[in-house]
Biopython code that builds the backbone (N, CA, C, O; Angstrom):
import numpy as np
from Bio.PDB.StructureBuilder import StructureBuilder

atoms = [
    (1, "MET", "N", (31.087, -35.414, -41.716)),
    (1, "MET", "CA", (31.042, -34.084, -42.230)),
    (1, "MET", "C", (29.607, -33.593, -42.382)),
    (1, "MET", "O", (29.317, -32.426, -42.115)),
    (2, "ILE", "N", (28.718, -34.467, -42.806)),
    (2, "ILE", "CA", (27.317, -34.103, -42.976)),
    (2, "ILE", "C", (26.708, -33.755, -41.621)),
    (2, "ILE", "O", (25.903, -32.832, -41.502)),
    (3, "ARG", "N", (27.107, -34.508, -40.612)),
    (3, "ARG", "CA", (26.588, -34.258, -39.265)),
    (3, "ARG", "C", (27.021, -32.863, -38.782)),
    (3, "ARG", "O", (26.218, -32.141, -38.190)),
    (4, "LEU", "N", (28.258, -32.487, -39.025)),
    (4, "LEU", "CA", (28.762, -31.172, -38.650)),
    (4, "LEU", "C", (28.013, -30.079, -39.411)),
    (4, "LEU", "O", (27.664, -29.050, -38.832)),
    (5, "ASN", "N", (27.768, -30.292, -40.686)),
    (5, "ASN", "CA", (27.023, -29.316, -41.490)),
    (5, "ASN", "C", (25.594, -29.142, -40.965)),
    (5, "ASN", "O", (25.072, -28.028, -40.916)),
    (6, "LEU", "N", (24.975, -30.254, -40.576)),
    (6, "LEU", "CA", (23.617, -30.168, -40.037)),
    (6, "LEU", "C", (23.598, -29.411, -38.708)),
    (6, "LEU", "O", (22.689, -28.620, -38.457)),
    (7, "VAL", "N", (24.594, -29.652, -37.862)),
    (7, "VAL", "CA", (24.683, -28.940, -36.576)),
    (7, "VAL", "C", (24.898, -27.451, -36.827)),
    (7, "VAL", "O", (24.264, -26.611, -36.188)),
    (8, "LEU", "N", (25.788, -27.128, -37.752)),
    (8, "LEU", "CA", (26.030, -25.722, -38.068)),
    (8, "LEU", "C", (24.783, -25.076, -38.686)),
    (8, "LEU", "O", (24.474, -23.924, -38.380)),
    (9, "LEU", "N", (24.078, -25.790, -39.534)),
    (9, "LEU", "CA", (22.841, -25.268, -40.127)),
    (9, "LEU", "C", (21.789, -25.027, -39.047)),
    (9, "LEU", "O", (21.094, -24.012, -39.077)),
    (10, "ALA", "N", (21.670, -25.943, -38.105)),
    (10, "ALA", "CA", (20.723, -25.776, -37.005)),
    (10, "ALA", "C", (21.116, -24.567, -36.158)),
    (10, "ALA", "O", (20.245, -23.800, -35.747)),
    (11, "ALA", "N", (22.398, -24.385, -35.892)),
    (11, "ALA", "CA", (22.865, -23.245, -35.114)),
    (11, "ALA", "C", (22.573, -21.939, -35.841)),
    (11, "ALA", "O", (22.165, -20.961, -35.215)),
    (12, "VAL", "N", (22.775, -21.912, -37.139)),
    (12, "VAL", "CA", (22.495, -20.701, -37.924)),
    (12, "VAL", "C", (20.987, -20.413, -37.910)),
    (12, "VAL", "O", (20.582, -19.260, -37.766)),
    (13, "LEU", "N", (20.159, -21.448, -38.058)),
    (13, "LEU", "CA", (18.703, -21.251, -38.046)),
    (13, "LEU", "C", (18.229, -20.754, -36.670)),
    (13, "LEU", "O", (17.412, -19.836, -36.597)),
    (14, "VAL", "N", (18.730, -21.345, -35.593)),
    (14, "VAL", "CA", (18.357, -20.911, -34.243)),
    (14, "VAL", "C", (18.793, -19.471, -34.038)),
    (14, "VAL", "O", (18.045, -18.662, -33.488)),
    (15, "SER", "N", (19.994, -19.153, -34.477)),
    (15, "SER", "CA", (20.499, -17.791, -34.349)),
    (15, "SER", "C", (19.640, -16.815, -35.156)),
    (15, "SER", "O", (19.354, -15.715, -34.682)),
    (16, "ALA", "N", (19.235, -17.192, -36.339)),
    (16, "ALA", "CA", (18.404, -16.331, -37.188)),
    (16, "ALA", "C", (17.029, -16.107, -36.552)),
    (16, "ALA", "O", (16.534, -14.980, -36.525)),
    (17, "PHE", "N", (16.410, -17.181, -36.040)),
    (17, "PHE", "CA", (15.109, -17.027, -35.382)),
    (17, "PHE", "C", (15.227, -16.161, -34.127)),
    (17, "PHE", "O", (14.350, -15.344, -33.849)),
    (18, "TYR", "N", (16.311, -16.343, -33.373)),
    (18, "TYR", "CA", (16.517, -15.528, -32.173)),
    (18, "TYR", "C", (16.694, -14.055, -32.543)),
    (18, "TYR", "O", (16.187, -13.171, -31.853)),
    (19, "LEU", "N", (17.416, -13.797, -33.637)),
    (19, "LEU", "CA", (17.619, -12.431, -34.100)),
    (19, "LEU", "C", (16.288, -11.797, -34.522)),
    (19, "LEU", "O", (16.023, -10.641, -34.193)),
    (20, "VAL", "N", (15.469, -12.532, -35.232)),
    (20, "VAL", "CA", (14.162, -12.030, -35.654)),
    (20, "VAL", "C", (13.286, -11.747, -34.432)),
    (20, "VAL", "O", (12.622, -10.714, -34.356)),
    (21, "HIS", "N", (13.295, -12.670, -33.489)),
    (21, "HIS", "CA", (12.506, -12.488, -32.268)),
    (21, "HIS", "C", (12.989, -11.263, -31.484)),
    (21, "HIS", "O", (12.172, -10.486, -30.992)),
    (22, "THR", "N", (14.279, -11.090, -31.367)),
    (22, "THR", "CA", (14.843, -9.954, -30.636)),
    (22, "THR", "C", (14.487, -8.636, -31.314)),
    (22, "THR", "O", (14.140, -7.667, -30.638)),
    (23, "GLN", "N", (14.570, -8.588, -32.631)),
    (23, "GLN", "CA", (14.196, -7.369, -33.355)),
    (23, "GLN", "C", (12.711, -7.059, -33.182)),
    (23, "GLN", "O", (12.330, -5.904, -32.993)),
    (24, "TYR", "N", (11.876, -8.094, -33.248)),
    (24, "TYR", "CA", (10.440, -7.893, -33.052)),
    (24, "TYR", "C", (10.161, -7.354, -31.646)),
    (24, "TYR", "O", (9.387, -6.412, -31.478)),
    (25, "GLU", "N", (10.795, -7.956, -30.647)),
    (25, "GLU", "CA", (10.599, -7.526, -29.263)),
    (25, "GLU", "C", (11.102, -6.093, -29.071)),
    (25, "GLU", "O", (10.484, -5.302, -28.359)),
    (26, "SER", "N", (12.212, -5.774, -29.702)),
    (26, "SER", "CA", (12.761, -4.418, -29.616)),
    (26, "SER", "C", (11.787, -3.406, -30.216)),
    (26, "SER", "O", (11.557, -2.352, -29.624)),
    (27, "ARG", "N", (11.225, -3.703, -31.354)),
    (27, "ARG", "CA", (10.250, -2.797, -31.987)),
    (27, "ARG", "C", (8.991, -2.659, -31.137)),
    (27, "ARG", "O", (8.436, -1.568, -31.009)),
    (28, "ARG", "N", (8.550, -3.758, -30.564)),
    (28, "ARG", "CA", (7.362, -3.723, -29.712)),
    (28, "ARG", "C", (7.608, -2.856, -28.476)),
    (28, "ARG", "O", (6.751, -2.057, -28.097)),
    (29, "LEU", "N", (8.763, -3.011, -27.856)),
    (29, "LEU", "CA", (9.099, -2.215, -26.686)),
    (29, "LEU", "C", (9.273, -0.733, -27.043)),
    (29, "LEU", "O", (8.882, 0.142, -26.270)),
    (30, "TYR", "N", (9.858, -0.454, -28.212)),
    (30, "TYR", "CA", (10.021, 0.928, -28.638)),
    (30, "TYR", "C", (8.659, 1.581, -28.864)),
    (30, "TYR", "O", (8.464, 2.745, -28.513)),
    (31, "THR", "N", (7.729, 0.850, -29.440)),
    (31, "THR", "CA", (6.378, 1.382, -29.644)),
    (31, "THR", "C", (5.695, 1.654, -28.305)),
    (31, "THR", "O", (5.041, 2.683, -28.135)),
    (32, "ALA", "N", (5.846, 0.742, -27.371)),
    (32, "ALA", "CA", (5.256, 0.944, -26.043)),
    (32, "ALA", "C", (5.890, 2.147, -25.351)),
    (32, "ALA", "O", (5.190, 2.927, -24.706)),
    (33, "LEU", "N", (7.190, 2.304, -25.477)),
    (33, "LEU", "CA", (7.875, 3.461, -24.895)),
    (33, "LEU", "C", (7.392, 4.756, -25.533)),
    (33, "LEU", "O", (7.160, 5.741, -24.832)),
    (34, "ASP", "N", (7.240, 4.766, -26.837)),
    (34, "ASP", "CA", (6.765, 5.959, -27.539)),
    (34, "ASP", "C", (5.354, 6.324, -27.088)),
    (34, "ASP", "O", (5.052, 7.500, -26.885)),
    (35, "ARG", "N", (4.499, 5.334, -26.931)),
    (35, "ARG", "CA", (3.133, 5.598, -26.456)),
    (35, "ARG", "C", (3.146, 6.148, -25.026)),
    (35, "ARG", "O", (2.395, 7.069, -24.706)),
    (36, "ALA", "N", (3.995, 5.587, -24.175)),
    (36, "ALA", "CA", (4.087, 6.053, -22.790)),
    (36, "ALA", "C", (4.611, 7.488, -22.733)),
    (36, "ALA", "O", (4.144, 8.283, -21.917)),
    (37, "GLN", "N", (5.568, 7.823, -23.584)),
    (37, "GLN", "CA", (6.084, 9.185, -23.614)),
    (37, "GLN", "C", (5.030, 10.162, -24.119)),
    (37, "GLN", "O", (4.926, 11.279, -23.613)),
    (38, "ALA", "N", (4.251, 9.751, -25.108)),
    (38, "ALA", "CA", (3.179, 10.615, -25.612)),
    (38, "ALA", "C", (2.129, 10.843, -24.525)),
    (38, "ALA", "O", (1.640, 11.961, -24.356)),
    (39, "LYS", "N", (1.784, 9.792, -23.795)),
    (39, "LYS", "CA", (0.833, 9.915, -22.686)),
    (39, "LYS", "C", (1.388, 10.834, -21.606)),
    (39, "LYS", "O", (0.659, 11.643, -21.032)),
    (40, "SER", "N", (2.680, 10.705, -21.335)),
    (40, "SER", "CA", (3.318, 11.567, -20.336)),
    (40, "SER", "C", (3.258, 13.028, -20.760)),
    (40, "SER", "O", (2.965, 13.900, -19.941)),
    (41, "ARG", "N", (3.532, 13.301, -22.021)),
    (41, "ARG", "CA", (3.446, 14.681, -22.512)),
    (41, "ARG", "C", (2.022, 15.209, -22.397)),
    (41, "ARG", "O", (1.810, 16.356, -22.004)),
    (42, "GLN", "N", (1.046, 14.369, -22.741)),
    (42, "GLN", "CA", (-0.363, 14.774, -22.652)),
    (42, "GLN", "C", (-0.742, 15.077, -21.199)),
    (42, "GLN", "O", (-1.415, 16.073, -20.930)),
    (43, "LEU", "N", (-0.316, 14.228, -20.268)),
    (43, "LEU", "CA", (-0.621, 14.448, -18.857)),
    (43, "LEU", "C", (0.064, 15.705, -18.326)),
    (43, "LEU", "O", (-0.509, 16.416, -17.501)),
    (44, "ASN", "N", (1.277, 15.985, -18.786)),
    (44, "ASN", "CA", (1.955, 17.210, -18.372)),
    (44, "ASN", "C", (1.211, 18.450, -18.856)),
    (44, "ASN", "O", (1.098, 19.434, -18.125)),
    (45, "VAL", "N", (0.707, 18.404, -20.081)),
    (45, "VAL", "CA", (-0.066, 19.533, -20.612)),
    (45, "VAL", "C", (-1.341, 19.718, -19.791)),
    (45, "VAL", "O", (-1.688, 20.844, -19.436)),
    (46, "GLU", "N", (-2.033, 18.632, -19.490)),
    (46, "GLU", "CA", (-3.255, 18.721, -18.685)),
    (46, "GLU", "C", (-2.940, 19.256, -17.284)),
    (46, "GLU", "O", (-3.700, 20.059, -16.742)),
    (47, "TYR", "N", (-1.827, 18.817, -16.702)),
    (47, "TYR", "CA", (-1.440, 19.285, -15.375)),
    (47, "TYR", "C", (-1.191, 20.795, -15.392)),
    (47, "TYR", "O", (-1.644, 21.515, -14.503)),
    (48, "GLU", "N", (-0.476, 21.260, -16.399)),
    (48, "GLU", "CA", (-0.211, 22.698, -16.497)),
    (48, "GLU", "C", (-1.508, 23.483, -16.656)),
    (48, "GLU", "O", (-1.650, 24.561, -16.078)),
    (49, "GLN", "N", (-2.451, 22.961, -17.427)),
    (49, "GLN", "CA", (-3.745, 23.628, -17.585)),
    (49, "GLN", "C", (-4.486, 23.681, -16.251)),
    (49, "GLN", "O", (-5.102, 24.694, -15.921)),
    (50, "LEU", "N", (-4.426, 22.602, -15.491)),
    (50, "LEU", "CA", (-5.092, 22.580, -14.187)),
    (50, "LEU", "C", (-4.446, 23.551, -13.209)),
    (50, "LEU", "O", (-5.140, 24.179, -12.410)),
    (51, "VAL", "N", (-3.131, 23.679, -13.264)),
    (51, "VAL", "CA", (-2.442, 24.636, -12.394)),
    (51, "VAL", "C", (-2.881, 26.053, -12.732)),
    (51, "VAL", "O", (-3.132, 26.860, -11.837)),
    (52, "VAL", "N", (-2.974, 26.355, -14.023)),
    (52, "VAL", "CA", (-3.416, 27.684, -14.442)),
    (52, "VAL", "C", (-4.857, 27.927, -14.000)),
    (52, "VAL", "O", (-5.184, 29.015, -13.526)),
    (53, "GLN", "N", (-5.716, 26.927, -14.151)),
    (53, "GLN", "CA", (-7.109, 27.077, -13.725)),
    (53, "GLN", "C", (-7.203, 27.259, -12.216)),
    (53, "GLN", "O", (-8.009, 28.059, -11.740)),
    (54, "ARG", "N", (-6.396, 26.533, -11.462)),
    (54, "ARG", "CA", (-6.420, 26.670, -10.007)),
    (54, "ARG", "C", (-5.985, 28.073, -9.596)),
    (54, "ARG", "O", (-6.582, 28.681, -8.708)),
    (55, "ARG", "N", (-4.951, 28.577, -10.241)),
    (55, "ARG", "CA", (-4.508, 29.937, -9.932)),
    (55, "ARG", "C", (-5.601, 30.954, -10.266)),
    (55, "ARG", "O", (-5.810, 31.912, -9.522)),
    (56, "ALA", "N", (-6.292, 30.744, -11.379)),
    (56, "ALA", "CA", (-7.348, 31.678, -11.767)),
    (56, "ALA", "C", (-8.516, 31.614, -10.783)),
    (56, "ALA", "O", (-9.140, 32.636, -10.498)),
    (57, "GLN", "N", (-8.814, 30.433, -10.265)),
    (57, "GLN", "CA", (-9.926, 30.286, -9.333)),
    (57, "GLN", "C", (-9.603, 30.866, -7.961)),
    (57, "GLN", "O", (-10.515, 31.234, -7.220)),
    (58, "ALA", "N", (-8.333, 30.954, -7.613)),
    (58, "ALA", "CA", (-7.949, 31.363, -6.264)),
    (58, "ALA", "C", (-7.536, 32.832, -6.173)),
    (58, "ALA", "O", (-6.969, 33.240, -5.159)),
    (59, "THR", "N", (-7.798, 33.622, -7.186)),
    (59, "THR", "CA", (-7.427, 35.031, -7.101)),
    (59, "THR", "C", (-8.298, 35.712, -6.048)),
    (59, "THR", "O", (-9.466, 35.356, -5.887)),
    (60, "PRO", "N", (-7.746, 36.682, -5.336)),
    (60, "PRO", "CA", (-8.519, 37.355, -4.293)),
    (60, "PRO", "C", (-9.798, 38.018, -4.812)),
    (60, "PRO", "O", (-10.815, 38.030, -4.119)),
    (61, "ALA", "N", (-9.749, 38.561, -6.014)),
    (61, "ALA", "CA", (-10.946, 39.203, -6.567)),
    (61, "ALA", "C", (-12.056, 38.178, -6.785)),
    (61, "ALA", "O", (-13.222, 38.463, -6.511)),
    (62, "ARG", "N", (-11.710, 37.004, -7.267)),
    (62, "ARG", "CA", (-12.731, 35.971, -7.508)),
    (62, "ARG", "C", (-13.293, 35.450, -6.182)),
    (62, "ARG", "O", (-14.498, 35.230, -6.060)),
    (63, "VAL", "N", (-12.435, 35.256, -5.208)),
    (63, "VAL", "CA", (-12.904, 34.794, -3.898)),
    (63, "VAL", "C", (-13.847, 35.833, -3.297)),
    (63, "VAL", "O", (-14.883, 35.482, -2.732)),
    (64, "GLN", "N", (-13.486, 37.114, -3.419)),
    (64, "GLN", "CA", (-14.348, 38.182, -2.910)),
    (64, "GLN", "C", (-15.698, 38.179, -3.631)),
    (64, "GLN", "O", (-16.747, 38.345, -3.008)),
    (65, "GLN", "N", (-15.657, 37.991, -4.933)),
    (65, "GLN", "CA", (-16.893, 37.972, -5.727)),
    (65, "GLN", "C", (-17.785, 36.800, -5.317)),
    (65, "GLN", "O", (-18.993, 36.973, -5.159)),
    (66, "LEU", "N", (-17.208, 35.617, -5.144)),
    (66, "LEU", "CA", (-17.997, 34.455, -4.729)),
    (66, "LEU", "C", (-18.561, 34.639, -3.323)),
    (66, "LEU", "O", (-19.704, 34.271, -3.053)),
    (67, "ALA", "N", (-17.759, 35.206, -2.438)),
    (67, "ALA", "CA", (-18.225, 35.418, -1.066)),
    (67, "ALA", "C", (-19.397, 36.397, -1.050)),
    (67, "ALA", "O", (-20.346, 36.219, -0.286)),
    (68, "THR", "N", (-19.333, 37.412, -1.878)),
    (68, "THR", "CA", (-20.396, 38.411, -1.911)),
    (68, "THR", "C", (-21.655, 37.867, -2.573)),
    (68, "THR", "O", (-22.754, 38.027, -2.043)),
    (69, "ARG", "N", (-21.501, 37.224, -3.730)),
    (69, "ARG", "CA", (-22.680, 36.782, -4.503)),
    (69, "ARG", "C", (-23.309, 35.494, -3.958)),
    (69, "ARG", "O", (-24.501, 35.461, -3.654)),
    (70, "GLN", "N", (-22.507, 34.448, -3.840)),
    (70, "GLN", "CA", (-23.077, 33.143, -3.502)),
    (70, "GLN", "C", (-23.301, 32.974, -2.000)),
    (70, "GLN", "O", (-24.310, 32.406, -1.582)),
    (71, "LEU", "N", (-22.372, 33.462, -1.195)),
    (71, "LEU", "CA", (-22.491, 33.262, 0.245)),
    (71, "LEU", "C", (-23.131, 34.458, 0.945)),
    (71, "LEU", "O", (-23.383, 34.420, 2.149)),
    (72, "GLN", "N", (-23.391, 35.510, 0.188)),
    (72, "GLN", "CA", (-24.017, 36.728, 0.698)),
    (72, "GLN", "C", (-23.254, 37.277, 1.899)),
    (72, "GLN", "O", (-23.851, 37.700, 2.889)),
    (73, "MET", "N", (-21.952, 37.263, 1.800)),
    (73, "MET", "CA", (-21.114, 37.812, 2.860)),
    (73, "MET", "C", (-20.873, 39.292, 2.569)),
    (73, "MET", "O", (-21.014, 39.740, 1.431)),
    (74, "ARG", "N", (-20.518, 40.030, 3.583)),
    (74, "ARG", "CA", (-20.231, 41.447, 3.400)),
    (74, "ARG", "C", (-18.969, 41.789, 4.188)),
    (74, "ARG", "O", (-18.585, 41.063, 5.105)),
    (75, "PRO", "N", (-18.334, 42.887, 3.829)),
    (75, "PRO", "CA", (-17.087, 43.249, 4.515)),
    (75, "PRO", "C", (-17.333, 43.544, 5.991)),
    (75, "PRO", "O", (-18.430, 43.948, 6.377)),
    (76, "VAL", "N", (-16.326, 43.345, 6.793)),
    (76, "VAL", "CA", (-16.414, 43.570, 8.231)),
    (76, "VAL", "C", (-16.330, 45.067, 8.499)),
    (76, "VAL", "O", (-15.455, 45.762, 7.982)),
    (77, "THR", "N", (-17.258, 45.543, 9.317)),
    (77, "THR", "CA", (-17.223, 46.937, 9.765)),
    (77, "THR", "C", (-17.436, 46.933, 11.273)),
    (77, "THR", "O", (-18.016, 45.990, 11.812)),
    (78, "PRO", "N", (-16.975, 47.974, 11.959)),
    (78, "PRO", "CA", (-17.169, 48.020, 13.417)),
    (78, "PRO", "C", (-18.646, 48.040, 13.806)),
    (78, "PRO", "O", (-18.996, 47.595, 14.899)),
    (79, "GLY", "N", (-19.510, 48.542, 12.939)),
    (79, "GLY", "CA", (-20.933, 48.611, 13.255)),
    (79, "GLY", "C", (-21.605, 47.254, 13.321)),
    (79, "GLY", "O", (-22.602, 47.102, 14.027)),
    (80, "ILE", "N", (-21.090, 46.263, 12.606)),
    (80, "ILE", "CA", (-21.745, 44.946, 12.602)),
    (80, "ILE", "C", (-20.923, 43.893, 13.333)),
    (80, "ILE", "O", (-21.306, 42.724, 13.372)),
    (81, "THR", "N", (-19.807, 44.295, 13.906)),
    (81, "THR", "CA", (-18.953, 43.350, 14.615)),
    (81, "THR", "C", (-19.497, 43.123, 16.015)),
    (81, "THR", "O", (-19.790, 44.075, 16.739)),
    (82, "GLN", "N", (-19.629, 41.871, 16.388)),
    (82, "GLN", "CA", (-20.090, 41.522, 17.731)),
    (82, "GLN", "C", (-18.931, 40.878, 18.470)),
    (82, "GLN", "O", (-18.326, 39.919, 17.992)),
    (83, "TYR", "N", (-18.633, 41.417, 19.637)),
    (83, "TYR", "CA", (-17.540, 40.899, 20.443)),
    (83, "TYR", "C", (-18.102, 40.004, 21.536)),
    (83, "TYR", "O", (-19.123, 40.327, 22.144)),
    (84, "VAL", "N", (-17.460, 38.916, 21.781)),
    (84, "VAL", "CA", (-17.883, 37.970, 22.803)),
    (84, "VAL", "C", (-17.079, 38.253, 24.063)),
    (84, "VAL", "O", (-15.848, 38.279, 24.034)),
    (85, "VAL", "N", (-17.784, 38.463, 25.168)),
    (85, "VAL", "CA", (-17.140, 38.719, 26.452)),
    (85, "VAL", "C", (-17.384, 37.503, 27.328)),
    (85, "VAL", "O", (-18.524, 37.076, 27.513)),
    (86, "VAL", "N", (-16.314, 36.954, 27.862)),
    (86, "VAL", "CA", (-16.424, 35.791, 28.733)),
    (86, "VAL", "C", (-16.574, 36.318, 30.163)),
    (86, "VAL", "O", (-15.677, 37.002, 30.656)),
    (87, "PRO", "N", (-17.685, 36.014, 30.835)),
    (87, "PRO", "CA", (-17.871, 36.499, 32.201)),
    (87, "PRO", "C", (-16.957, 35.754, 33.167)),
    (87, "PRO", "O", (-16.561, 34.614, 32.922)),
    (88, "GLU", "N", (-16.630, 36.429, 34.274)),
    (88, "GLU", "CA", (-15.815, 35.780, 35.290)),
    (88, "GLU", "C", (-16.658, 34.734, 35.994)),
    (88, "GLU", "O", (-17.876, 34.886, 36.079)),
    (89, "PRO", "N", (-16.039, 33.674, 36.500)),
    (89, "PRO", "CA", (-16.806, 32.697, 37.282)),
    (89, "PRO", "C", (-17.366, 33.358, 38.535)),
    (89, "PRO", "O", (-16.758, 34.277, 39.084)),
    (90, "LEU", "N", (-18.514, 32.893, 38.980)),
    (90, "LEU", "CA", (-19.187, 33.498, 40.125)),
    (90, "LEU", "C", (-18.362, 33.402, 41.400)),
    (90, "LEU", "O", (-18.356, 34.346, 42.190)),
    (91, "GLU", "N", (-17.680, 32.314, 41.621)),
    (91, "GLU", "CA", (-16.892, 32.138, 42.839)),
    (91, "GLU", "C", (-15.754, 33.135, 42.902)),
    (91, "GLU", "O", (-15.438, 33.641, 43.979)),
    (92, "ALA", "N", (-15.136, 33.426, 41.783)),
    (92, "ALA", "CA", (-14.032, 34.365, 41.780)),
    (92, "ALA", "C", (-14.515, 35.784, 42.005)),
    (92, "ALA", "O", (-13.748, 36.623, 42.479)),
    (93, "ALA", "N", (-15.754, 36.073, 41.681)),
    (93, "ALA", "CA", (-16.287, 37.434, 41.826)),
    (93, "ALA", "C", (-16.662, 37.743, 43.260)),
    (93, "ALA", "O", (-16.627, 38.912, 43.644)),
    (94, "ARG", "N", (-17.025, 36.747, 44.087)),
    (94, "ARG", "CA", (-17.421, 36.987, 45.487)),
    (94, "ARG", "C", (-16.203, 37.064, 46.376)),
    (94, "ARG", "O", (-15.330, 36.200, 46.301)),
    (95, "PRO", "N", (-16.127, 38.059, 47.199)),
    (95, "PRO", "CA", (-15.010, 38.098, 48.143)),
    (95, "PRO", "C", (-15.188, 37.044, 49.211)),
    (95, "PRO", "O", (-16.298, 36.820, 49.695)),
    (96, "GLY", "N", (-14.109, 36.402, 49.576)),
    (96, "GLY", "CA", (-14.131, 35.412, 50.641)),
    (96, "GLY", "C", (-14.502, 34.018, 50.179)),
    (96, "GLY", "O", (-14.502, 33.093, 50.991)),
    (97, "ALA", "N", (-14.809, 33.836, 48.951)),
    (97, "ALA", "CA", (-15.169, 32.500, 48.450)),
    (97, "ALA", "C", (-13.900, 31.681, 48.269)),
    (97, "ALA", "O", (-12.823, 32.232, 48.039)),
    (98, "GLN", "N", (-14.028, 30.383, 48.372)),
    (98, "GLN", "CA", (-12.867, 29.522, 48.224)),
    (98, "GLN", "C", (-12.386, 29.597, 46.778)),
    (98, "GLN", "O", (-13.188, 29.577, 45.844)),
    (99, "GLY", "N", (-11.085, 29.683, 46.607)),
    (99, "GLY", "CA", (-10.506, 29.703, 45.278)),
    (99, "GLY", "C", (-10.569, 31.078, 44.660)),
    (99, "GLY", "O", (-10.070, 31.268, 43.551)),
    (100, "GLY", "N", (-11.165, 32.049, 45.336)),
    (100, "GLY", "CA", (-11.266, 33.384, 44.797)),
    (100, "GLY", "C", (-10.056, 34.219, 45.166)),
    (100, "GLY", "O", (-9.118, 33.731, 45.796)),
    (101, "ARG", "N", (-10.086, 35.451, 44.777)),
    (101, "ARG", "CA", (-8.995, 36.364, 45.088)),
    (101, "ARG", "C", (-9.142, 36.888, 46.507)),
    (101, "ARG", "O", (-10.271, 37.123, 46.939)),
    (102, "PRO", "N", (-8.087, 37.078, 47.236)),
    (102, "PRO", "CA", (-8.190, 37.571, 48.617)),
    (102, "PRO", "C", (-8.484, 39.051, 48.648)),
    (102, "PRO", "O", (-8.604, 39.634, 49.725)),
]
sb = StructureBuilder()
sb.init_structure("model")
sb.init_model(0)
sb.init_chain("A")
sb.init_seg("    ")
for serial, (resi, resn, name, xyz) in enumerate(atoms, 1):
    if name == "N":
        sb.init_residue(resn, " ", resi, " ")
    sb.init_atom(name, np.array(xyz, "f"), 0.0, 1.0, " ", f" {name:<3s}", serial, name[0])
structure = sb.get_structure()
């Protein structure tokens, strides 16, 4: 009978230690999860701020202002537009040349 009581006492002690360990591990994991969720919320807020900043930086008025001030660009007008004309090859321009027009 004493042997059975000792076995049962050992089983109860092992069960109690396992329960304590499981509760500790559960609390530790819950704390880690809470920290990860807080970090996720913080990163989402930062992402939204960056999206707003990107939209503000890419407005047409701001791009026009930067092009004018920093790059010293100016609007296109027919007076300053230069057109590139590709000349015909010399062989095609001469009558009777090989590969030219008849």
